[in-house]
N, C-alpha and C positions, 0 to 999 in steps of 0.2 A: 243888591242887584248883581253881585258877582257870585255866580253859582259854580265856579270852577272847583274841582275837588283837590284835596291834599294828596300827598305822596302815598299815604296809607290806603286811600280809596282807589288810587290808580293801580296800586299793587294788587288789590282785590279784583280790579278789572282784568288784569293779566291772568289771575287765577280762574276767573269765569271763562275767559277766552280759551284757556288751555282745556278746561272742562268741556266746553262745547266742541273743541277740535277733536276730542276723544269720543264724545257721545252723540253729537249731531252729525251722523254719517250721511253720505250721498244716498244710501239705501233708505234711510229714514225720510229724507227730503223727497225722494222719488215716490215713496209709498204715500206720503201725505198728499202730494200733488195728484197722484193717480186716483186715490180714494176720496179726496175732499175732506177726510176726517182729520182735523187739525189737532191731533193728539197722538202721542207715542208713549206707551206704557213703560218701555225701557228707559227712555229719557226722564220720564216722570219719576220713576223709582230712584234713578241716580240723583235727581234733584232732592228728593226726600232724604236720601242717605246723607247728603251734605247738610241737611237742615235748612234748605233754602226755600221750601214751599211756604213758609210763613215769613213774609217780608217784614211784618211788625216785630219779629224776633231779631232782625238785623238793625243796625243803626241807619239813620236817614241816608247817608252817602252810599253805604253798601246796598241798601234796598233799591236806590235809584240806579246805581251802576248795574246791578243784576237785571233789572227791567230793561235798561237800555241795551245791554249786550244780548239778551235773549231776542229782543225785537230786531236788533241789527243783524243777527245771524239768521233770522227767520225760523227760530225754534217753534215747533208746534205746541203752543202753550195755552190754547183756548180753554181746555179743560181745567188747567191750573187756575186760570184767571177767574172763571165762574165759581169754582170750588172754594178758592181762598176768599172771595167776596162773601160767600155764604158763611164760611167759618168765622170770619170776623164779625159778621152780622149776628150770628148765634152767640158769640162772646158778649155782645152788647145786649141782645134781646131774647136769647134762647132760654130754655129751661135748664135746670141743673143737669137733668138727664141728657139733654141734647149736647150740652157742653162737655159732659163726661164721656158720652158714647160715640158721638158723631165727629166732633171737632178733632180729637186726636187721630182718628182714622183718615181724615182729610189731609192733615199735615204729615202723616206717615206715608202718604202716597198710595194708600190702599183703595180709596174710592174717589169718584167724581160726583159732583152735584151740578145738575143743569138748572136753568132758570125758566120757570113757567109764568111769564108775564104777558107777552103779546098774544093777541087774538086776531081773527080775521077782520073784526071791526074795532079793534083797540090795539094800536101800535104803541107809539111813544106816550100816548095819553092813557097811562095805565089805570087811571081812575075809572075808565069806561068799560072795564072788563065785565063779562057777563057769565063766566063760569061760576056755577052756583055750588055752595056748600051749605047743606041743610042739616041741622041737628036732628037726630032720630028721636022722636018723642017716645017711642016704644023701647028704645035701648039707650038710656042716658049714658053720655060719655063717648058716643060715636057720631060720626058725620058721614053723610053721603054726598059725593062730589060728582057733578055732571057738567061737561063742557068740552071745549076744544082750545088748544093753544098752538100758535104759530111760532116758528123760529126757535124751537126748543133744541138748540144746537147741542150735540153730544148726548142727547137723551138715550141714544143707542149704546152708549158707553157708561152711563151714569147709574149709581146706586140709588140716588134720590133726585127728586125734582122739588125745587123751592117754588111752591105753587101759590099764586095769588088768586083768591076767590072772592065772590060777592056773597056776603052772609046777611045783608040787610038792604032791602029796596025802599024802605020808608024814610031814609035819611039822605042828606046830600051824598052824591056818588062817592066822594073820596072818604066818607066816614062810614061806609057800609062794607068795608073790605077786611078780609082776614087771611093771613098767610099760614100755610101748612108745609111741613117738610115730609113729603110723601115718598115711601119706598117705591122704586120703579117696578118692583116685582109684585106689587099689589094687583089682584085681579081687577079687570076692567080698564086697564091702561093699554092703549095701542099706539105704536110708534110707526110712522111712515116717513120714508126718506124724501127730501127735496134737495135737488142739486141746483145751486145758484149760478147766476151769471158770472160771479167771481171765482167759480171753480170749487167752492166749498160745499160740503154736505151739511144741511141743517135738517130739521124734522118738523112735521106737524104731529101733535099728540092728541089723542082722544081719551076722554074720561067718562066712562059709562057706569054709573052706580058704583063708584070707587069708594069703598068704606074704610075709614081710618079712625083710630081712636083719638080722643082729645089730646093725648100726649104728643101727637104730631103737630099740634098748633104752635106757632111761633108768635109771641106777643098776645095782646088782648083780643078778644072777640070784637070785631069791627074796628080794631086798632092797627091795621096793617099800614096805614098811611105813615104813622110815626116810624115804624120799622123800615119802610121803603125809603125814607129820607136817608137813613144810615146806609142802606144797601146801594142806593143810586150814587151817593157820594163816593163810595169805593169804586163804582163801575165807570163813572164818567171821567176818564182820564184822556190820554191821547193815543189810541190804539193804532193810528195810521203812521206814527212818527218813524218807527223802525223800518217799515216797508218803504217809506219815502226815501230813507237814507240808502237802503239797498238798491232801489231803483236808480238813484243818482249815480251810485258807484258803477252800476252796470252800464249806464248811458255814457259815463265818462270813459270806461274801458272800451266801449264800442268806438267812441270818437278817436281815441288814441290808436286803436288797431286799424282803423280805416284811414288814418292820416288826416281826419277832418278837425282835429283838436285845435288847429291854428286858425280856423276860419272864424271871423269876428262874430257871425250870427250864432255859431255853435257855442262859442265861449260865453256869449251874452246869455243864452238860454240856460246853460249849465250853471252860470253864476247866479242867475235869478232863482233857480231851484235851490241852490245851496243857501241863499239868503232866506228863502221861505222856510227851509228845513231848520235853519238856526233859530229863527223866531219860534218855531214849534218846539224845539228842544228846550229853549229857555222858559217858555210858558209851562211846559210839562215839569221842568225842574222846580219852578216856583211852586206849583201845586204839590209836588212831592215834599218840598221843604216845609210848607205849611203843615202838611200832614205829619211830618216828622217832628214838628214843633208842638204837636198836641192839638192842632186846630183842624176843623173839618173844612176842607177846601171845596165847598159846594159851588160857589161862583167861579173860583179859579179853575176848578176841574172842568166846568162847562166851557170856559174860555179856551183851555188847552185842547179839549176835544173838538170844539167848533173850528178853531184855526187849523188843527192838524188834518181833519177830514176834508174841509173845504180846500185847503192848500193842496192836499194830495190829489184831489180831483183836477184842480187847475194844472198842476205841474206834470201830472201823468199825461194829460191831453197835449201839453206843449211838447213834451219829449217824444210822444208818439208821432206827432206831426214832424218833428225834427228827423226821425228815423226814415221817413219816406215810405214807399210801398212795401218794402221788406219788413217794416215795423209792425204791420198788421198780421204777420205770420205768427202762429202760436208756438209756445215752447214745445220742442220736439219736431217741428217742421223744418225741413231742409232750407237753409238760407235765411232763417229768421234772424233779423237784426237784434243784437243784444240777447241772443238765445231766446227771444220771445218773452222775456221777463217784463219788459216795459209794457207790452201789450197786455200781459196778465195783470200788471198793476193798474192799468187803465180800466179794465173790467172790474177789478176788485174795488177800485176807488169809488165806484158809483154807490155801492152798498155801505161804505164806511161812513157816509153822511147820515145813515139811518141807524146803524148799530149804536146801542147805549143811549138812545134818544136822538131824534132827528135834529137837524140844524135849527129848525123852527123852534123846537122845544128848548134847545140850548140858548137861543137868542132871548126867549122869554125869561128864562132863569136869570140871565145876565141883566136884562132890563129891569125886571121886577125886584130881584133880591140884591143885585149889585148896585143899580142906579136908583132904585126906589120909584120906578115909573109905575103907572097904573097897570092892572092886569090886562093882557092882550087877548084873552080867550075865556 
């Protein structure tokens, strides 16, 4: 239960903070905020040069420290997160060619891979996807893909999309799915921007007679469900934890600068947020420790993700209320309390309960796989 790190890990933390102090500039942060694209190629290349894009190549403590510090600093690492997820999945389930040609390019920081899971009528319930992949009877070894994907974040920066398709409609829905690693330059793919309430840019992508060779397939035909179990275990961690910590630090700085830090209600609220953040950190570290011990933290990852996102929603609302009328002014507005970052966190918190699986999905995983309760859907 004691997840404190030793002196060596804390020395690595100091190294990461120095690295971010050099590479995570105000210009990078401003560009990410203005464009909504949570990725920076310069920072990404610098991470690759250090050998930090593959967290499995680090020991457990170093990997956890790196994730914590990137999140704490607000580093634009969405592209890294999805790409590393796909790289590790390919290491488990990809072909020899994919492991030899694609995985090294991901860890070298040369390319990004986006996720093509969600659809207009299939969000966290990925088994309900309708995008079709049909084998070409006149050209064996080729597939034709048609459909639409929502929330394909960083599709406009990615070299590949990790695309979930339906290949069989005569079997139970979760048994008729196949995954493909599709080059984004393939004819028939269209990317349209969507700017979200939280300030991020995501995309809707369209696939019209997109033809790919069978070498793009990941896993068995109709066998995507087994591959997805691996991918989702890597994805469902605690993405809101770092932003919640930054939000608290900014609120505390505001309280000190305005002289309200000594007011009992202010101290109570700040303390409550600090306690919730500490719980989230410990749940996240437990999940990371299990992964570092060679176990797949499916339930524990869902627990960490559920707590972090729901807590972030609660605490951002509480702190926004604490800031008063000036708290609803946005970053860049004159007179915005806490420079508008708490207001930004409040908007962003709403979608954090959806990313990587909704809270309802996480509760179902915890109930069914963790507690052995009957299926809820």
